[in-house]
ROSE-4610 file (N, C-alpha, C; in Angstrom, 1 decimal, always signed):
// ROSE-4610
residu = [M/M/M/E/E/E/E/E/E/G/G/G/V/V/V/F/F/F/T/T/T/N/N/N/K/K/K/K/K/K/W/W/W/L/L/L/I/I/I/V/V/V/L/L/L/A/A/A/V/V/V/L/L/L/L/L/L/L/L/L/M/M/M/L/L/L/L/L/L/I/I/I/A/A/A/V/V/V/L/L/L/V/V/V/L/L/L/R/R/R/M/M/M/G/G/G/K/K/K/T/T/T/E/E/E/E/E/E/R/R/R/L/L/L/P/P/P/D/D/D/D/D/D/T/T/T/V/V/V/P/P/P/V/V/V/Q/Q/Q/N/N/N/P/P/P/D/D/D/V/V/V/E/E/E/Q/Q/Q/L/L/L/V/V/V/Q/Q/Q/D/D/D/H/H/H/A/A/A/A/A/A/A/A/A/G/G/G/A/A/A/K/K/K/E/E/E/V/V/V/S/S/S/R/R/R/T/T/T/D/D/D/I/I/I/K/K/K/E/E/E/K/K/K/L/L/L/V/V/V/D/D/D/P/P/P/I/I/I/L/L/L/A/A/A/Y/Y/Y/Y/Y/Y/P/P/P/G/G/G/T/T/T/A/A/A/G/G/G/S/S/S/S/S/S/L/L/L/K/K/K/R/R/R/A/A/A/V/V/V/A/A/A/A/A/A/T/T/T/N/N/N/V/V/V/L/L/L/A/A/A/F/F/F/A/A/A/A/A/A/E/E/E/Y/Y/Y/G/G/G/A/A/A/C/C/C/D/D/D/V/V/V/S/S/S/V/V/V/V/V/V/P/P/P/E/E/E/L/L/L/F/F/F/G/G/G/T/T/T/E/E/E/E/E/E/E/E/E/K/K/K/N/N/N/R/R/R/F/F/F/S/S/S/E/E/E/N/N/N/L/L/L/L/L/L/T/T/T/I/I/I/T/T/T/D/D/D/L/L/L/L/L/L/K/K/K/E/E/E/T/T/T/E/E/E/D/D/D/D/D/D/F/F/F/D/D/D/T/T/T/I/I/I/S/S/S/G/G/G/L/L/L/Y/Y/Y/E/E/E/D/D/D/A/A/A/G/G/G/V/V/V/Y/Y/Y/E/E/E/Q/Q/Q/I/I/I/R/R/R/E/E/E/L/L/L/A/A/A/A/A/A/D/D/D/P/P/P/E/E/E/V/V/V/W/W/W/N/N/N/N/N/N/L/L/L/H/H/H/E/E/E/L/L/L/I/I/I/E/E/E/N/N/N/L/L/L/S/S/S/A/A/A/F/F/F]
num = [1/1/1/2/2/2/3/3/3/4/4/4/5/5/5/6/6/6/7/7/7/8/8/8/9/9/9/10/10/10/11/11/11/12/12/12/13/13/13/14/14/14/15/15/15/16/16/16/17/17/17/18/18/18/19/19/19/20/20/20/21/21/21/22/22/22/23/23/23/24/24/24/25/25/25/26/26/26/27/27/27/28/28/28/29/29/29/30/30/30/31/31/31/32/32/32/33/33/33/34/34/34/35/35/35/36/36/36/37/37/37/38/38/38/39/39/39/40/40/40/41/41/41/42/42/42/43/43/43/44/44/44/45/45/45/46/46/46/47/47/47/48/48/48/49/49/49/50/50/50/51/51/51/52/52/52/53/53/53/54/54/54/55/55/55/56/56/56/57/57/57/58/58/58/59/59/59/60/60/60/61/61/61/62/62/62/63/63/63/64/64/64/65/65/65/66/66/66/67/67/67/68/68/68/69/69/69/70/70/70/71/71/71/72/72/72/73/73/73/74/74/74/75/75/75/76/76/76/77/77/77/78/78/78/79/79/79/80/80/80/81/81/81/82/82/82/83/83/83/84/84/84/85/85/85/86/86/86/87/87/87/88/88/88/89/89/89/90/90/90/91/91/91/92/92/92/93/93/93/94/94/94/95/95/95/96/96/96/97/97/97/98/98/98/99/99/99/100/100/100/101/101/101/102/102/102/103/103/103/104/104/104/105/105/105/106/106/106/107/107/107/108/108/108/109/109/109/110/110/110/111/111/111/112/112/112/113/113/113/114/114/114/115/115/115/116/116/116/117/117/117/118/118/118/119/119/119/120/120/120/121/121/121/122/122/122/123/123/123/124/124/124/125/125/125/126/126/126/127/127/127/128/128/128/129/129/129/130/130/130/131/131/131/132/132/132/133/133/133/134/134/134/135/135/135/136/136/136/137/137/137/138/138/138/139/139/139/140/140/140/141/141/141/142/142/142/143/143/143/144/144/144/145/145/145/146/146/146/147/147/147/148/148/148/149/149/149/150/150/150/151/151/151/152/152/152/153/153/153/154/154/154/155/155/155/156/156/156/157/157/157/158/158/158/159/159/159/160/160/160/161/161/161/162/162/162/163/163/163/164/164/164/165/165/165/166/166/166/167/167/167/168/168/168/169/169/169/170/170/170/171/171/171/172/172/172/173/173/173/174/174/174/175/175/175/176/176/176/177/177/177/178/178/178/179/179/179/180/180/180/181/181/181/182/182/182/183/183/183/184/184/184]
x = [+18.3/+18.7/+20.1/+20.7/+22.1/+22.3/+23.4/+23.7/+24.1/+23.8/+24.3/+23.3/+22.3/+21.4/+20.2/+19.8/+18.6/+17.3/+16.4/+15.1/+14.2/+13.0/+12.0/+11.7/+11.6/+11.2/+12.3/+13.6/+14.7/+14.7/+14.4/+14.4/+13.3/+12.1/+11.0/+11.4/+12.1/+12.5/+13.5/+14.5/+15.5/+14.8/+13.8/+13.1/+12.3/+11.7/+10.9/+11.7/+12.9/+13.8/+14.3/+14.6/+15.1/+14.0/+12.7/+11.6/+11.4/+11.5/+11.4/+12.5/+13.7/+14.8/+14.6/+14.0/+13.7/+12.6/+11.6/+10.5/+11.1/+11.9/+12.5/+13.3/+14.1/+14.9/+14.1/+13.0/+12.1/+11.5/+11.0/+10.4/+11.5/+12.7/+13.7/+14.0/+14.1/+14.3/+13.2/+11.9/+10.8/+10.8/+11.2/+11.2/+12.3/+13.3/+14.5/+14.2/+13.1/+12.8/+12.2/+12.6/+12.0/+11.0/+9.9/+8.8/+8.5/+8.1/+7.8/+6.3/+6.2/+4.9/+5.0/+3.9/+3.9/+4.2/+4.9/+5.1/+3.8/+3.6/+2.4/+2.0/+2.9/+2.6/+2.1/+1.9/+1.5/+0.0/-0.7/-2.1/-2.1/-2.6/-2.5/-3.5/-3.1/-3.9/-4.9/-6.1/-7.2/-7.5/-7.1/-7.4/-6.4/-7.0/-6.1/-5.3/-5.7/-5.0/-4.2/-3.1/-2.3/-1.7/-1.1/-0.5/-1.4/-2.6/-3.6/-3.9/-4.1/-4.4/-3.3/-2.1/-0.9/-0.9/-1.2/-1.2/-2.3/-3.5/-4.6/-4.4/-3.7/-3.4/-2.4/-1.4/-0.4/-1.0/-1.9/-2.6/-3.5/-4.1/-5.0/-4.2/-2.9/-2.1/-2.2/-2.8/-3.0/-1.6/-1.5/-0.3/-0.4/+0.6/+0.6/+0.4/-0.4/-0.7/-0.5/+0.2/+0.5/-0.6/-0.6/-1.5/-1.2/+0.1/+0.4/-0.1/+0.0/-0.5/-2.0/-2.7/-4.2/-4.5/-3.8/-4.1/-3.8/-2.6/-2.2/-2.8/-3.0/-3.5/-5.0/-5.6/-7.1/-7.9/-7.6/-8.4/-8.2/-7.0/-6.7/-7.3/-7.2/-7.8/-9.3/-9.9/-11.4/-11.8/-11.0/-11.3/-11.0/-10.1/-9.7/-10.8/-11.8/-12.9/-14.0/-14.3/-15.3/-16.5/-17.6/-18.7/-19.2/-19.5/-20.1/-19.0/-17.8/-16.7/-16.2/-15.5/-14.9/-14.1/-14.4/-13.6/-13.9/-15.0/-15.3/-15.5/-16.1/-16.3/-14.9/-14.0/-12.6/-11.9/-12.1/-11.5/-12.1/-13.4/-14.1/-13.5/-13.2/-12.6/-11.2/-10.5/-9.1/-9.2/-10.2/-10.4/-10.8/-11.7/-12.1/-11.0/-10.1/-8.9/-8.0/-7.9/-7.0/-7.6/-8.9/-9.5/-9.3/-9.5/-9.4/-7.9/-7.0/-5.6/-5.2/-5.8/-5.6/-6.1/-7.2/-7.8/-6.9/-6.3/-5.5/-4.2/-3.6/-2.4/-2.5/-3.5/-3.6/-4.8/-5.6/-6.7/-7.7/-8.4/-9.4/-8.6/-7.8/-7.0/-7.8/-7.1/-7.7/-7.7/-8.8/-8.9/-9.6/-9.5/-10.2/-9.6/-8.5/-7.8/-8.4/-9.2/-9.7/-10.4/-11.3/-11.9/-11.0/-9.8/-8.8/-8.1/-8.2/-7.5/-8.2/-9.4/-10.1/-9.8/-9.5/-9.2/-10.4/-11.5/-12.8/-14.0/-15.1/-16.3/-16.7/-16.4/-16.8/-16.0/-14.7/-13.9/-14.6/-15.0/-15.6/-16.9/-17.7/-18.9/-18.6/-17.7/-17.3/-16.8/-16.0/-15.4/-16.6/-17.5/-18.7/-19.5/-19.8/-20.5/-19.8/-18.5/-17.7/-17.5/-17.4/-17.2/-18.5/-19.6/-20.9/-20.8/-20.5/-20.5/-19.4/-18.2/-17.1/-17.4/-18.1/-18.6/-19.5/-20.4/-21.4/-20.6/-19.6/-18.8/-18.1/-17.6/-16.9/-17.8/-19.0/-20.1/-20.4/-20.5/-20.7/-19.5/-18.3/-17.1/-17.1/-17.4/-17.4/-18.5/-19.7/-20.8/-20.5/-20.0/-19.8/-18.7/-17.5/-16.3/-16.2/-16.6/-16.5/-17.3/-18.5/-19.4/-18.8/-18.1/-17.6/-16.1/-15.5/-14.0/-13.6/-14.5/-14.1/-13.9/-14.6/-14.4/-13.0/-12.6/-11.2/-10.1/-10.4/-9.5/-9.3/-10.4/-10.4/-9.7/-9.8/-9.1/-7.6/-7.2/-5.8/-5.4/-6.4/-6.1/-6.6/-6.9/-7.5/-6.6/-5.3/-4.5/-4.5/-4.4/-4.3/-5.6/-6.7/-8.0/-8.4/-8.0/-8.2/-7.5/-6.2/-5.5/-6.1/-6.4/-7.0/-8.4/-9.2/-10.6/-10.6/-9.5/-9.5/-9.3/-8.9/-8.6/-9.8/-10.5/-11.6/-11.3/-10.1/-9.7/-9.6/-9.3/-9.3/-10.7/-11.7/-13.1/-13.5/-13.1/-13.4/-12.8/-11.6/-10.9/-11.7/-12.1/-12.8/-14.1/-14.8/-16.1/-15.9/-14.9/-14.6/-14.2/-13.3/-12.8/-13.9/-14.8/-16.0/-16.9/-17.1/-17.9/-17.2/-15.9/-15.2/-15.3/-15.2/-15.2/-16.6/-17.6/-19.0/-19.4/-18.7/-19.0/-18.7/-18.0/-17.7/-18.7]
y = [-8.8/-9.7/-9.5/-10.5/-10.5/-9.8/-9.1/-8.5/-9.5/-9.4/-10.4/-11.5/-11.7/-12.8/-12.3/-13.0/-12.6/-13.0/-12.0/-12.3/-12.8/-13.2/-13.6/-12.5/-11.3/-10.1/-9.9/-10.0/-9.7/-10.8/-12.1/-13.1/-12.9/-12.4/-12.1/-11.0/-10.0/-8.9/-9.4/-10.2/-10.8/-11.6/-12.4/-13.3/-12.4/-11.4/-10.5/-9.8/-9.3/-8.7/-9.7/-10.9/-11.9/-12.3/-12.4/-12.6/-11.5/-10.3/-9.1/-9.1/-9.4/-9.5/-10.6/-11.7/-12.8/-12.4/-11.7/-11.2/-10.3/-9.3/-8.4/-9.1/-10.1/-10.8/-11.5/-12.1/-12.8/-11.8/-10.7/-9.7/-9.2/-8.9/-8.5/-9.5/-10.8/-11.8/-11.9/-11.8/-11.9/-10.7/-9.5/-8.4/-8.5/-9.3/-9.4/-10.4/-11.2/-12.2/-11.5/-11.9/-11.3/-12.2/-11.6/-12.4/-11.9/-12.7/-12.3/-11.8/-10.5/-9.9/-8.5/-7.9/-6.6/-5.6/-4.5/-3.5/-2.9/-2.3/-1.8/-0.6/+0.0/+1.2/+0.8/-0.5/-0.9/-1.3/-0.9/-1.3/-2.5/-3.7/-4.9/-4.9/-5.6/-5.7/-6.9/-6.6/-7.6/-8.4/-7.9/-8.5/-9.6/-10.8/-11.9/-11.7/-10.9/-10.6/-9.4/-9.5/-8.4/-7.7/-8.4/-7.9/-6.9/-7.4/-6.6/-5.3/-5.5/-4.3/-3.3/-3.7/-2.8/-2.1/-2.8/-2.2/-1.2/-1.5/-0.6/+0.6/+0.4/+1.5/+2.5/+1.9/+2.8/+3.5/+2.8/+3.4/+4.6/+4.4/+5.5/+6.7/+6.5/+7.6/+7.8/+6.9/+7.0/+6.7/+7.4/+7.3/+6.3/+5.6/+4.7/+5.5/+4.9/+5.6/+4.6/+5.1/+4.3/+4.5/+3.6/+3.7/+5.1/+5.4/+6.6/+7.8/+7.9/+9.0/+9.1/+7.9/+7.9/+8.5/+8.0/+8.5/+10.0/+10.4/+11.8/+12.8/+12.4/+13.4/+13.4/+12.3/+12.2/+12.0/+11.0/+10.6/+11.7/+12.0/+12.9/+14.3/+14.9/+16.2/+16.2/+15.1/+15.0/+14.8/+14.1/+13.9/+15.1/+16.0/+17.2/+18.2/+18.1/+19.1/+18.6/+19.5/+19.2/+20.3/+19.8/+20.8/+21.4/+22.7/+23.4/+23.9/+23.7/+24.3/+25.6/+26.4/+27.6/+27.4/+28.2/+28.1/+26.9/+26.2/+25.0/+25.2/+26.3/+26.5/+26.7/+27.3/+27.5/+26.1/+25.3/+24.0/+23.1/+23.3/+22.5/+22.9/+24.2/+24.7/+24.1/+24.0/+23.4/+21.9/+21.3/+19.8/+19.6/+20.4/+20.3/+20.5/+21.4/+21.7/+20.5/+19.9/+18.7/+17.5/+17.3/+16.2/+16.5/+17.7/+18.0/+17.8/+18.2/+18.0/+16.6/+15.8/+14.3/+13.8/+14.2/+13.7/+14.1/+15.3/+15.8/+15.0/+14.7/+13.9/+12.5/+11.8/+10.4/+9.9/+10.8/+10.3/+9.5/+8.6/+7.7/+6.5/+6.6/+5.5/+4.5/+3.4/+2.4/+2.9/+3.2/+3.6/+2.6/+1.3/+0.3/+0.1/+0.7/+0.5/+1.5/+2.5/+3.5/+3.0/+2.0/+1.5/+1.0/+0.5/+0.0/+1.1/+2.3/+3.4/+4.1/+3.7/+4.3/+3.6/+4.4/+3.9/+3.4/+4.1/+3.8/+3.9/+3.4/+3.5/+5.0/+5.8/+7.2/+7.9/+7.5/+8.1/+7.8/+6.5/+6.1/+6.9/+7.1/+7.8/+9.3/+9.9/+11.3/+11.5/+10.5/+10.5/+10.6/+9.7/+9.6/+10.9/+11.4/+12.7/+13.9/+13.9/+15.0/+15.0/+13.7/+13.6/+14.1/+13.9/+14.5/+16.0/+16.6/+18.1/+18.7/+18.0/+18.4/+18.3/+17.2/+16.9/+18.0/+18.4/+19.5/+20.8/+21.1/+22.3/+22.2/+21.1/+20.9/+21.0/+20.6/+20.7/+22.2/+22.9/+24.4/+25.1/+24.6/+25.1/+24.9/+23.7/+23.3/+24.1/+24.2/+24.9/+26.4/+27.1/+28.5/+28.9/+28.8/+29.0/+30.5/+31.4/+32.8/+33.2/+32.6/+32.9/+32.4/+31.3/+30.6/+30.9/+31.6/+31.8/+32.6/+33.4/+34.2/+33.3/+32.2/+31.2/+30.6/+30.3/+29.8/+30.8/+32.1/+33.1/+33.2/+33.3/+33.4/+32.2/+31.0/+29.8/+29.8/+30.7/+30.7/+29.7/+29.2/+28.1/+28.5/+29.8/+30.3/+30.0/+30.3/+30.0/+28.5/+27.7/+26.2/+25.8/+26.1/+25.7/+26.3/+27.5/+28.2/+27.4/+27.0/+26.3/+24.9/+24.2/+22.9/+22.9/+23.9/+24.0/+24.3/+24.9/+25.2/+24.0/+22.9/+21.7/+20.7/+20.6/+19.7/+18.2/+17.8/+16.4/+16.2/+17.2/+17.1/+16.8/+17.5/+17.3/+15.9/+15.4/+14.0/+13.0/+13.2/+12.4/+12.5/+13.7/+13.8/+13.1/+13.1/+12.4/+10.9/+10.4/+9.0/+8.6/+9.5/+9.3/+9.3/+10.3/+10.4/+9.2/+8.7/+7.5/+6.3/+6.2/+5.1/+5.2/+6.4/+6.6/+6.4/+6.7/+6.6/+5.2/+4.3/+2.8/+2.4/+3.2/+2.8/+3.4]
z = [+33.2/+32.0/+31.6/+31.2/+30.8/+29.4/+29.3/+28.0/+27.0/+25.8/+24.8/+24.6/+25.4/+25.3/+24.6/+23.5/+22.8/+23.6/+23.6/+24.2/+23.1/+23.4/+22.4/+21.5/+22.0/+21.2/+20.2/+20.6/+19.7/+18.6/+18.9/+17.9/+16.9/+17.4/+16.4/+15.5/+16.0/+15.1/+14.1/+14.5/+13.6/+12.5/+12.9/+12.0/+11.0/+11.5/+10.7/+9.6/+10.0/+9.1/+8.0/+8.4/+7.5/+6.5/+7.0/+6.1/+5.1/+5.6/+4.7/+3.6/+4.0/+3.0/+2.0/+2.4/+1.5/+0.5/+1.0/+0.2/-0.9/-0.5/-1.4/-2.4/-2.0/-3.0/-4.0/-3.6/-4.5/-5.5/-5.0/-5.9/-6.9/-6.5/-7.4/-8.5/-8.1/-9.1/-10.1/-9.6/-10.5/-11.5/-11.1/-12.0/-13.0/-12.7/-13.6/-14.7/-14.5/-15.6/-16.8/-18.0/-19.2/-19.7/-20.1/-20.7/-22.1/-23.0/-24.3/-24.3/-24.3/-24.3/-24.9/-25.3/-25.8/-24.7/-25.1/-24.1/-23.7/-22.5/-22.0/-22.9/-23.7/-24.5/-25.9/-26.1/-27.5/-27.5/-28.5/-28.7/-29.5/-28.9/-29.7/-30.8/-31.9/-33.1/-32.9/-33.1/-32.9/-34.2/-35.3/-36.6/-36.9/-37.2/-37.6/-38.8/-39.7/-41.0/-40.8/-40.0/-39.6/-40.8/-41.7/-42.8/-43.6/-43.9/-44.6/-43.8/-42.5/-41.6/-41.7/-41.6/-41.7/-43.0/-44.1/-45.4/-45.5/-45.0/-45.1/-44.2/-43.1/-42.2/-42.8/-43.5/-44.2/-45.4/-46.1/-47.2/-46.8/-45.7/-45.2/-44.6/-44.5/-44.0/-42.5/-41.8/-40.3/-39.7/-38.5/-37.8/-36.6/-36.3/-35.2/-33.9/-33.0/-31.7/-30.6/-29.6/-28.4/-27.3/-26.4/-25.2/-24.5/-24.4/-23.7/-24.4/-25.7/-26.5/-26.3/-26.4/-26.3/-24.9/-23.9/-22.5/-22.3/-22.7/-22.4/-23.4/-24.6/-25.6/-25.8/-25.4/-25.7/-24.4/-23.6/-22.4/-21.3/-21.0/-19.9/-20.1/-21.3/-21.5/-21.4/-21.8/-21.7/-20.2/-19.5/-18.0/-17.2/-17.7/-17.0/-16.9/-17.8/-17.8/-16.8/-15.9/-14.9/-15.1/-15.7/-15.9/-14.6/-14.7/-13.5/-12.5/-12.8/-11.9/-12.5/-11.7/-12.2/-13.4/-14.4/-15.7/-16.5/-16.2/-17.0/-18.5/-18.8/-20.3/-21.0/-20.3/-20.9/-21.0/-19.9/-19.9/-21.0/-21.2/-22.3/-23.6/-23.8/-25.1/-25.3/-24.2/-24.3/-24.6/-23.9/-24.2/-25.6/-26.2/-27.5/-28.5/-28.2/-29.0/-29.0/-27.8/-27.7/-28.5/-28.5/-29.2/-30.7/-31.1/-32.6/-33.0/-32.1/-32.4/-32.5/-31.6/-31.7/-33.0/-33.4/-34.7/-35.8/-35.8/-36.8/-36.9/-35.7/-35.6/-36.0/-35.5/-35.6/-36.5/-36.9/-37.8/-37.0/-37.7/-37.1/-36.7/-35.7/-35.3/-34.4/-34.1/-33.2/-31.8/-31.2/-29.8/-28.9/-29.4/-28.6/-27.2/-26.9/-25.7/-24.6/-25.1/-24.2/-22.9/-23.0/-21.8/-20.7/-21.2/-20.2/-19.5/-19.9/-19.4/-18.2/-17.9/-16.8/-15.5/-14.5/-13.2/-12.4/-12.6/-11.9/-12.9/-12.4/-13.1/-13.3/-12.2/-12.2/-13.3/-13.6/-14.7/-16.0/-16.2/-17.4/-17.7/-16.7/-16.8/-17.1/-16.4/-16.7/-18.1/-18.5/-19.9/-20.9/-20.8/-21.7/-21.7/-20.5/-20.4/-21.0/-20.6/-21.1/-22.7/-23.2/-24.6/-25.3/-24.8/-25.4/-25.5/-24.3/-24.3/-25.2/-25.2/-26.0/-27.5/-27.8/-29.2/-29.6/-28.7/-29.0/-29.4/-28.6/-28.8/-30.1/-30.4/-31.7/-32.9/-32.7/-33.8/-34.0/-32.9/-33.0/-33.7/-33.4/-34.0/-35.5/-35.8/-37.3/-38.0/-37.4/-38.1/-38.3/-37.2/-37.3/-36.4/-36.9/-36.1/-35.6/-36.5/-36.1/-34.9/-34.8/-33.6/-32.3/-32.4/-31.1/-30.9/-31.8/-31.7/-30.4/-29.9/-28.7/-27.5/-27.4/-26.3/-26.4/-27.6/-27.8/-27.5/-27.9/-27.5/-26.0/-25.3/-23.8/-23.2/-23.8/-23.3/-23.7/-24.6/-25.0/-26.0/-26.8/-27.8/-29.2/-29.4/-30.6/-31.8/-31.8/-33.0/-33.3/-32.3/-32.6/-33.2/-32.6/-33.1/-34.5/-34.7/-36.0/-37.1/-36.8/-37.8/-38.1/-37.0/-37.1/-37.8/-37.5/-38.0/-39.5/-40.0/-41.4/-42.4/-41.8/-42.6/-42.6/-43.8/-43.8/-43.5/-43.8/-43.5/-41.9/-41.2/-39.7/-39.2/-39.8/-39.4/-39.8/-40.9/-41.3/-40.3/-40.0/-38.9/-37.6/-37.2/-36.0/-35.9/-37.0/-37.1/-36.9/-37.6/-37.4/-36.0/-35.4/-34.1/-33.1/-33.2/-32.3/-32.4/-33.6/-33.8/-33.1/-33.2/-32.6/-31.1/-30.5/-29.1/-28.5/-29.3/-28.9/-28.6/-29.2/-29.0/-27.5/-26.8/-25.4/-24.5]
């Protein structure tokens, strides 16, 4: 074959490269378009009377919560606990502390976005099951902190849980949060 002459195989490669470049250009242009929509990190308000909802929210002292905070501070710690694995009771204590800390920080906030944060049906089921066992541990903690405090010491979260458990308002927030989460 002569040098400098394109073969069918070379033409196909050139065409494939050109098509790939065209596809990349289209994707880049699409990503550059701005659309008016809520950022992914925002929990949309479902109530048509937004102004009243904002006033009620401010009056209750509740703090705004983002999808990211709900995922990282509430959902992920609950999903990180795997019952029956090595150290699971300690991980359960850590998860319980995280849930109580979330309730302390955000109160009984809107967690309606939680079902959207699961990647699989298995995650959703594990979340529900773990929430039940974590809720049981928190109930034991609320009823008799001194008896269960050793578990939190072993898990390395004793100081945090002790401080949180001393505040009755945190427990009220937790009860409302658990009730909201149980709806899923």
